[in-house]
C-alpha positions as CSV (number, residue, x, y, z in Angstrom):
1,M,51.7,46.6,129.5
2,E,52.1,49.9,131.3
3,I,48.9,51.0,133.0
4,H,48.0,53.7,135.6
5,P,47.3,52.1,139.0
6,K,43.8,53.7,139.2
7,T,42.9,52.3,135.8
8,A,44.3,48.9,136.8
9,L,42.1,48.8,139.9
10,Q,39.1,49.8,137.8
11,Y,39.7,46.8,135.6
12,R,40.7,44.5,138.4
13,I,44.3,44.1,137.0
14,P,46.9,43.5,139.7
15,D,50.5,44.7,139.2
16,H,52.7,42.1,137.4
17,S,49.7,40.0,136.3
18,L,48.8,38.6,132.9
19,V,46.4,40.7,131.0
20,K,44.4,40.0,127.8
21,I,44.3,42.9,125.4
22,E,41.8,42.7,122.5
23,S,41.0,44.9,119.6
24,R,39.0,44.4,116.4
25,Q,42.2,43.1,114.8
26,G,43.3,40.5,117.3
27,K,44.3,39.8,120.9
28,I,47.5,39.3,122.9
29,I,48.4,38.4,126.5
30,V,51.0,40.5,128.3
31,R,52.2,41.2,131.8
32,S,50.9,44.4,133.6
33,K,53.2,47.0,135.0
34,W,51.6,49.8,137.1
35,T,53.1,53.2,136.6
36,E,51.8,56.7,137.6
37,T,53.7,58.3,134.7
38,I,51.1,57.1,132.1
39,R,47.7,58.8,131.5
40,Q,44.7,57.1,133.1
41,D,43.0,56.7,129.7
42,T,46.0,55.1,128.1
43,I,47.9,51.8,128.2
44,F,51.3,51.2,126.6
45,V,52.7,48.0,125.1
46,P,56.2,47.9,123.8
47,F,56.6,46.7,120.3
48,H,59.7,44.6,121.0
49,W,57.9,41.3,121.6
50,A,57.1,38.7,119.1
51,D,54.6,35.8,118.6
52,S,51.6,35.9,121.0
53,Q,52.8,39.1,122.6
54,N,53.2,41.1,119.4
55,V,51.3,44.3,119.8
56,N,51.1,44.7,116.1
57,L,48.4,42.0,116.2
58,L,46.1,44.7,117.6
59,V,46.8,47.4,115.1
60,S,44.8,47.9,111.8
61,K,46.7,47.3,108.6
62,E,45.1,50.4,107.1
63,L,47.4,53.3,106.4
64,D,46.8,57.0,106.9
65,P,45.6,58.3,103.6
66,T,47.8,61.4,103.7
67,C,51.1,60.2,105.2
68,R,50.8,56.5,104.6
69,M,51.8,55.6,108.2
70,P,50.0,52.8,110.1
71,G,48.1,53.7,113.3
72,F,50.7,52.4,115.7
73,K,50.0,54.9,118.4
74,V,46.2,54.9,118.6
75,S,44.1,51.7,118.8
76,A,41.0,51.1,120.8
77,V,41.3,48.0,123.0
78,R,39.5,46.1,125.7
79,I,41.5,44.9,128.7
80,H,40.8,42.3,131.4
81,P,42.8,39.9,133.5
82,A,43.9,36.8,131.5
83,V,42.9,34.6,134.5
84,D,39.6,35.1,136.2
85,L,40.5,36.3,139.7
86,H,36.9,35.7,141.0
87,P,35.6,32.4,139.6
88,K,32.0,31.6,140.3
């Protein structure tokens, strides 16, 4: 998952760490990669992975009513470290 360093710090996500990404449709766990080339309000997950890292698990199966394309590029998600870095 590519994430801007400022956003990663806001969500307590170290570089190269496991991150849980959740949407209304599902959840996946992927590894973080800090990059300043991505917008601070965006994360990017490649679609080349399968099984428990398949980003398509997060995307709605509904199609755009006009062009009939799925919403691959826009999905609201929650992100947090997959492992609690500050256990109580």
